[in-house]
N, C-alpha and C positions, 0 to 999 in steps of 0.2 A: 621414361621408361627403361630400368635397367633388364635385361635378359640375361638369364645363365644357361648355355647349352653344352650337353655332353654329347662326347662322339664316342665310334667306336676306335677310331684311329683320328689324330692330329696332327697337322703340320707341324714338322720340328722348328719353323721359320716366322711364324704366327706371335707377334708381341703388341704390347699396349700401344695405342696409337694407329695400327692398320685399321684400313676401312674394309668392313665386312658389304658383299653385296650377297644376294638369295635370288632365286628363282623357283619357281613351282614347276617340274615336270611332268607334262601331261603322258598317257598314253599313245596320243594322236599325235605327238611332236614325232618328226623326222628329221633331228638336227639341224634346223634352222626355225626363226619364228614364225607364227601360225596366230597373229593375234587375232581375235572376231570379240564380239560384243562380251564372251561371258570367259573366252580364255585369252591369258595374255602372258606369255612366257618371259618377255624381257626382263634383263637382272635390274632389277632395283638396290636401292642403298638401303643395307640394316641398321649399320650402324658403326661406330666405333670401338674398338676394343678396349675393354680399361682393363680386366685384369683375367691371365693364363695359368692355369695351372695344367701343365705337361703331363705330372706323373698321374692325376686324374684325369686326365683329356675332356678337360672342360673351357670355357672360353664365358667370360662376361662381356656383354656388349651394352654400351649406350647407347639408346636408339635417337635420342635427342642429339647427343652431341657428334652423332654422326651425320647430321642434315635432315634426320626423321625418318620415320617410317610409317605412313597412314592406313598399313593395315596391320600391325604387326600382331593385332590381338587374334589374327585369321594364320596368321606364320605361325605362333606355337603352338606345338602338336602337330604341325601339318609335315608331310614328308616334304622336305627342299632340298636343293641343291645351293650349297655354299662356298662362294672363294671370298677372297680377301685381296688388297691390293695396300702394299706397302708403302711406308710414308717415304714422299719424295725430299723431303726436306732431310732427313735422317737417313735415311739408306740411299747414297750412291754408289754407282760401281764404275769400274776402270780407271783406268790410271789416273793418278792427278799430279799435274806438276811438270809433267813431261812434252816435248815435242816431236813432232818427224820431220826430215824433210825426206823428199821425194826426186827421185831423178830417174826419169825413162831414157835409156840410150837404145840404140838399134846397132848391135856387133855386126849385122848382115853387111855385106855389100849392094844389098838391093834395097831400093828405096821400101818404105813402110809407113803406115799412117796409123794412129788411134783413134779409134771412134766413141768411145768413152771410157771413163774413167769413172770411180767413184772412194767414197771413204765412209767409213762407218765409225761414229767419236761420241763420246758421253761428255758432255759439257762437267766441267770440275765444279763442286760445290761454291757458292762464293760467300 
């Protein structure tokens, strides 16, 4: 099922291939998911973006290509919160093709210990 949504504001980085999620916010929600038999605010996959018209602030979503949306008929026309995830194969970030050596030195004349060290890295696309 192809669904088109029109927004008052559209994120400039949304593009075809992104996965769109949705949740239906409720007035009783307090920042956490409080599922009951009637209300469930967990994010669910809506589908994959197929077209984007930034000037018109519209996106087209294929609900089948994105994994499907079991209750899409309920979502259309409902006030929902939508967000998207970039395609990891096409949208990697970070420095590619470089390496780093690290050396820890104690310039003090007193003995010192390092209890922990960490690194944050992004794997290059293969």
